[in-house]
Residue frames relative to the residue before (quaternion, step in Angstrom):
aa qw qx qy qz dx dy dz
M 1.0000 0.0000 0.0000 0.0000 0.00 0.00 0.00
K 0.6525 0.5312 -0.3089 0.4435 3.62 1.02 -0.89
K 0.6351 0.5407 -0.3050 0.4596 3.46 1.17 -0.91
L 0.6740 0.4823 -0.3203 0.4589 3.63 0.92 -0.83
L 0.6237 0.5376 -0.3205 0.4683 3.56 1.11 -0.70
S 0.6424 0.5304 -0.2765 0.4790 3.50 1.02 -0.95
L 0.6750 0.4982 -0.2761 0.4691 3.57 0.94 -0.85
T 0.6473 0.5093 -0.3100 0.4749 3.54 0.97 -0.76
L 0.6550 0.5005 -0.3197 0.4672 3.54 0.98 -0.93
S 0.6528 0.5277 -0.3246 0.4358 3.55 0.88 -0.83
L 0.6474 0.5443 -0.2758 0.4567 3.53 1.00 -0.88
S 0.6290 0.5244 -0.3024 0.4877 3.50 1.10 -1.00
L 0.6994 0.4512 -0.3104 0.4593 3.62 0.76 -0.87
L 0.6129 0.5394 -0.3426 0.4647 3.56 0.98 -0.64
F 0.6951 0.4572 -0.2870 0.4747 3.57 0.94 -0.80
V 0.6220 0.5277 -0.3236 0.4795 3.61 1.00 -0.66
S 0.6963 0.4737 -0.2965 0.4504 3.57 0.88 -0.82
S 0.5971 0.5617 -0.3346 0.4648 3.54 1.17 -0.71
I 0.6508 0.5234 -0.2797 0.4735 3.58 1.05 -0.96
A 0.6701 0.5181 -0.2939 0.4428 3.49 0.92 -0.84
G 0.6151 0.5343 -0.3002 0.4960 3.53 1.16 -0.91
S 0.6949 0.4750 -0.2927 0.4537 3.55 0.71 -0.98
A 0.6104 0.5429 -0.3380 0.4673 3.66 1.04 -0.63
Q 0.6619 0.5057 -0.2857 0.4739 3.56 0.99 -0.93
D 0.6643 0.4971 -0.3258 0.4532 3.61 0.96 -0.82
S 0.6949 0.4597 -0.3143 0.4550 3.61 0.90 -0.73
S 0.5656 0.5565 -0.3934 0.4644 3.61 1.25 -0.44
T 0.7016 0.4657 -0.2823 0.4596 3.57 0.89 -0.97
T 0.6215 0.5109 -0.3525 0.4780 3.61 1.09 -0.56
S 0.6238 0.5364 -0.3466 0.4507 3.62 1.08 -0.72
K 0.6259 0.5432 -0.3114 0.4650 3.58 1.01 -0.99
I 0.6964 0.4752 -0.2849 0.4561 3.65 0.79 -1.00
A 0.6732 0.4576 -0.3397 0.4711 3.64 0.96 -0.71
A 0.6166 0.5411 -0.3603 0.4442 3.58 0.99 -0.66
K 0.6657 0.5097 -0.2984 0.4560 3.58 0.90 -0.89
S 0.6623 0.5022 -0.3202 0.4546 3.66 0.95 -0.84
I 0.6442 0.5330 -0.3084 0.4537 3.49 1.08 -0.77
S 0.7040 0.4503 -0.2533 0.4872 3.61 0.87 -0.90
S 0.6555 0.4915 -0.3345 0.4657 3.64 1.05 -0.62
R 0.5763 0.5750 -0.4470 0.3708 3.72 1.00 -0.21
K 0.3094 -0.7728 0.5248 0.1779 3.57 -0.74 1.03
R 0.3638 -0.7141 0.5577 0.2162 3.54 -1.04 0.81
G 0.5261 -0.6507 0.4744 0.2735 3.46 -1.11 0.81
P 0.6979 -0.4743 0.3176 0.4326 3.56 -1.24 0.20
V 0.4129 -0.7133 0.5051 0.2561 3.55 -1.05 0.72
F 0.4306 -0.6914 0.5298 0.2365 3.59 -0.98 0.97
R 0.0488 0.8119 -0.5798 0.0475 3.51 -0.76 1.04
A 0.3282 -0.7046 0.5738 0.2581 3.68 -0.84 0.78
N 0.3717 -0.6992 0.5540 0.2570 3.58 -1.16 0.65
K 0.7242 -0.4648 0.2777 0.4270 3.49 -1.36 0.33
E 0.6136 0.5508 -0.3576 0.4384 3.64 0.83 -0.65
Q 0.6537 0.4985 -0.3097 0.4777 3.57 0.99 -0.97
V 0.6135 0.5507 -0.3260 0.4627 3.60 1.03 -0.88
N 0.6552 0.5382 -0.2906 0.4434 3.55 0.99 -0.97
Q 0.6692 0.4775 -0.2908 0.4896 3.55 0.96 -0.97
A 0.6468 0.5177 -0.3558 0.4325 3.57 0.85 -0.77
Q 0.6184 0.5711 -0.3188 0.4357 3.51 1.02 -0.96
V 0.6614 0.5030 -0.3059 0.4648 3.62 1.03 -0.88
I 0.6221 0.5457 -0.3159 0.4642 3.57 1.01 -0.92
L 0.6911 0.4874 -0.2797 0.4544 3.55 0.85 -1.10
K 0.6285 0.5244 -0.3333 0.4678 3.64 1.06 -0.87
T 0.6976 0.4759 -0.2981 0.4450 3.64 0.79 -0.87
R 0.6510 0.4379 -0.2931 0.5464 3.61 1.27 -0.30
G 0.5039 -0.6742 0.4327 0.3229 3.63 1.05 0.06
L 0.5205 0.6593 -0.4083 0.3575 3.60 1.18 0.43
Y 0.7624 0.2309 -0.1110 0.5942 3.62 1.35 -0.23
G 0.1697 -0.8261 0.5333 0.0662 3.53 -0.86 0.99
G 0.5425 0.6418 -0.3886 0.3778 3.53 1.23 0.15
G 0.6194 -0.5426 0.4089 0.3933 3.54 -1.19 -0.17
T 0.5630 -0.5722 0.4691 0.3682 3.64 -1.28 0.16
T 0.0545 0.8357 -0.5367 0.1025 3.52 0.17 1.38
G 0.4830 -0.6961 0.4467 0.2873 3.55 1.05 -0.25
K 0.6317 0.5262 -0.2918 0.4887 3.48 1.45 -0.03
L 0.3861 -0.7090 0.5497 0.2148 3.60 -0.91 0.87
D 0.0512 0.8135 -0.5698 0.1044 3.62 0.47 1.35
D 0.7597 -0.3895 0.2866 0.4347 3.54 -1.36 0.06
A 0.6554 0.5256 -0.3069 0.4472 3.53 0.95 -0.89
T 0.6661 0.4794 -0.3245 0.4704 3.52 0.94 -0.83
R 0.6217 0.5639 -0.3221 0.4379 3.57 1.03 -0.89
A 0.6543 0.4994 -0.3086 0.4766 3.59 1.07 -0.89
G 0.6505 0.4992 -0.3320 0.4664 3.64 0.99 -0.78
L 0.6343 0.5329 -0.3274 0.4543 3.53 1.02 -0.80
K 0.6448 0.5018 -0.3285 0.4737 3.61 0.90 -0.75
E 0.6658 0.4631 -0.3327 0.4813 3.66 0.92 -0.60
Y 0.6170 0.5455 -0.3257 0.4645 3.62 1.13 -0.68
Q 0.6459 0.5396 -0.2573 0.4748 3.51 1.05 -0.97
R 0.6530 0.4990 -0.2915 0.4895 3.52 0.98 -0.92
A 0.6793 0.5036 -0.2761 0.4568 3.59 0.88 -1.01
E 0.7455 0.4040 -0.2106 0.4865 3.61 1.01 -0.73
G 0.4970 -0.6936 0.3970 0.3380 3.56 1.29 0.09
L 0.4331 0.6592 -0.4796 0.3844 3.65 1.18 0.64
K 0.6387 -0.4903 0.4277 0.4109 3.47 -1.38 0.25
V 0.3502 -0.7624 0.5143 0.1778 3.56 -0.64 1.10
T 0.0754 0.8044 -0.5790 0.1098 3.57 -0.38 1.42
G 0.3997 -0.7147 0.5026 0.2771 3.53 0.95 -0.66
T 0.6345 0.4677 -0.3166 0.5277 3.54 1.42 0.19
L 0.4976 -0.6312 0.5183 0.2921 3.37 -1.44 0.32
N 0.0215 0.8412 -0.5352 0.0739 3.53 0.45 1.24
K 0.7278 -0.4362 0.2715 0.4543 3.61 -1.17 0.17
L 0.6842 0.4978 -0.3106 0.4332 3.58 0.81 -0.94
T 0.6599 0.4899 -0.3187 0.4722 3.66 0.94 -0.81
L 0.6218 0.4885 -0.3677 0.4894 3.66 0.96 -0.70
E 0.6720 0.5107 -0.3246 0.4268 3.61 0.75 -0.77
K 0.6232 0.5149 -0.3083 0.5014 3.59 1.12 -0.89
M 0.7059 0.4290 -0.2980 0.4784 3.64 0.90 -0.74
S 0.3796 -0.7330 0.4606 0.3263 3.67 1.27 -0.14
I 0.3342 0.6921 -0.5427 0.3388 3.48 0.92 0.99
E 0.4875 -0.6872 0.4660 0.2701 3.65 -0.88 1.01
L 0.3271 -0.7149 0.5897 0.1848 3.52 -0.99 0.99
T 0.4354 -0.6201 0.5478 0.3547 3.54 -1.19 0.38
D 0.7125 -0.4323 0.3415 0.4346 3.66 -1.41 0.20
K 0.6725 0.5132 -0.2931 0.4455 3.51 0.94 -1.03
Q 0.6617 0.4991 -0.2867 0.4805 3.62 0.99 -0.76
K 0.6128 0.5055 -0.3627 0.4872 3.65 1.04 -0.61
A 0.6769 0.4869 -0.3224 0.4481 3.64 0.84 -0.73
M 0.5931 0.5620 -0.3880 0.4265 3.74 1.01 -0.27
């Protein structure tokens, strides 16, 4: 009986120690993964300038996709018009003036934008 109790206790301790080691390994792995994700640097963000937004608004207005004025601001109405334009032209529908959309609209890119 003592041998059975001793064997059970030994197996229990072995089981508990293996679980503790496993939990510690996964905690370390999580910390390493989180650090590598946060240490990745994001590239520069592509932004259209005011003049490009003005030109896009004129183009959208002539195609009947935008009813506002040429404000140079990427407001909700402009974004909605851009989404319709992008959908019609087979572009990725983002509602933003990204590089591909500007190029499709034949709007001149700045040197900085061309390098992106």
